C-alpha positions as CSV (number, residue, x, y, z in Angstrom):
1,M,-15.6,15.1,1.4
2,A,-12.1,16.6,0.3
3,F,-11.5,14.7,-2.1
4,E,-13.9,15.7,-4.4
5,K,-13.2,19.3,-4.4
6,L,-10.0,18.4,-6.2
7,S,-9.2,18.6,-10.0
8,T,-9.2,16.1,-12.4
9,D,-4.5,15.9,-12.0
10,E,-4.7,16.4,-7.9
11,K,-7.0,13.6,-7.7
12,E,-4.3,12.0,-9.9
13,I,-1.7,11.9,-7.8
14,V,-3.3,10.9,-5.0
15,L,-4.3,7.5,-6.6
16,N,-0.4,7.7,-7.6
17,C,0.7,8.3,-3.7
18,M,-1.7,5.1,-2.8
19,T,-0.3,3.5,-5.6
20,A,3.0,4.0,-4.8
21,I,2.7,2.1,-1.6
22,Y,0.2,-0.1,-2.0
23,A,2.7,-1.4,-5.1
24,G,6.3,0.1,-4.4
25,P,9.0,-1.8,-3.1
26,Y,9.1,0.6,0.3
27,I,6.9,-0.5,2.6
28,E,7.0,-4.1,3.8
29,D,4.1,-6.1,5.1
30,W,5.1,-6.3,8.3
31,E,4.5,-3.1,9.0
32,F,2.0,-1.5,6.4
33,Q,-0.6,-1.7,8.8
34,T,1.3,-0.4,11.2
35,R,1.6,2.5,9.7
36,L,-1.3,3.0,6.8
37,G,-4.0,2.1,9.6
38,V,-5.8,0.3,6.9
39,S,-3.9,-3.5,5.4
40,R,-2.7,-3.3,1.9
41,Q,-5.4,-5.4,0.6
42,E,-7.6,-2.6,1.8
43,L,-5.5,0.1,0.0
44,A,-6.1,-1.8,-3.2
45,K,-10.3,-1.4,-2.4
46,V,-9.5,2.0,-2.2
47,I,-8.1,2.3,-5.2
48,S,-10.3,0.3,-7.4
49,M,-12.8,2.5,-6.6
50,Y,-11.3,6.0,-7.9
51,P,-12.3,8.1,-9.0
52,D,-15.3,7.6,-7.0
53,L,-13.8,7.7,-3.4
54,V,-15.6,9.6,-0.9
55,D,-13.6,10.7,2.3
56,E,-15.8,10.7,5.1
57,G,-14.8,11.0,8.5
58,D,-11.5,10.9,9.5
59,D,-11.7,6.8,10.7
60,S,-12.5,5.4,6.8
61,T,-10.9,3.4,4.8
62,V,-10.6,6.1,2.5
63,S,-9.5,8.8,4.0
64,L,-6.7,6.7,6.4
65,G,-5.9,5.2,2.7
66,I,-5.3,9.2,1.1
67,N,-3.5,11.0,4.4
68,N,-1.9,8.1,5.1
69,S,-0.2,7.3,1.5
70,M,-0.2,11.5,1.2
71,N,2.1,11.4,4.2
72,E,4.1,8.9,3.5
73,I,5.4,9.8,-0.6
74,C,6.1,13.5,1.6
75,H,7.7,12.3,4.8
76,G,8.0,9.1,4.4
77,V,9.5,6.1,3.1
78,Y,12.5,7.8,1.0
79,I,11.7,7.3,-3.4
80,P,15.5,7.8,-4.8
81,P,14.9,10.5,-8.1
82,Q,15.4,8.0,-10.9
83,E,12.5,5.8,-9.2
84,W,10.4,9.0,-9.4
85,Q,9.5,9.6,-12.5
86,R,8.4,5.4,-11.9
87,W,5.2,7.1,-9.8
88,F,4.5,10.8,-10.4
89,A,4.8,12.9,-13.4
90,V,5.3,16.0,-11.0
91,S,7.9,17.5,-8.6
92,K,7.2,15.9,-5.1
93,D,6.9,19.3,-3.7
94,H,3.8,18.8,-6.0
95,V,2.3,16.0,-4.4
96,K,3.6,17.9,-0.9
97,R,0.5,20.8,-1.7
98,V,-2.2,19.0,-2.6
99,Y,-1.7,16.6,0.3
100,A,-1.9,19.7,1.7
101,K,-5.5,21.2,-0.3
102,W,-6.2,18.1,0.8
103,Y,-5.8,18.3,4.1
104,R,-6.8,21.7,4.7
105,L,-10.1,20.4,2.5
106,N,-10.6,17.6,5.3
107,R,-9.6,19.8,8.2
108,H,-12.3,22.6,7.0
109,S,-14.8,19.4,6.1
110,A,-14.6,17.8,9.8
111,S,-15.7,20.9,11.6
112,I,-18.8,21.7,8.8
113,T,-20.1,18.6,9.9
114,T,-19.0,18.2,13.6
């Protein structure tokens, strides 16, 4: 459970990524499930559970929502600089560092439980 090991600020960045992907115009409905591995409605449910997210298991809805939303923000969708501030109070590089930290923690947790 990597999410619980993040700082409060880092958890908020995770929430911001999921919210931008869910509510933003960056991924159309017809491709959402394919790109995210969860439906828009499932991602909304994950967002509604914040901050009590349990990202246990690589295939869980929470893990997929976190990983794939952050991946899209960091490496997939394009958010113009003038829109970035709508979703984030930190730079894209900072978001990438939080994603890398969560991913490392998640990989470490997965190797312990297998």
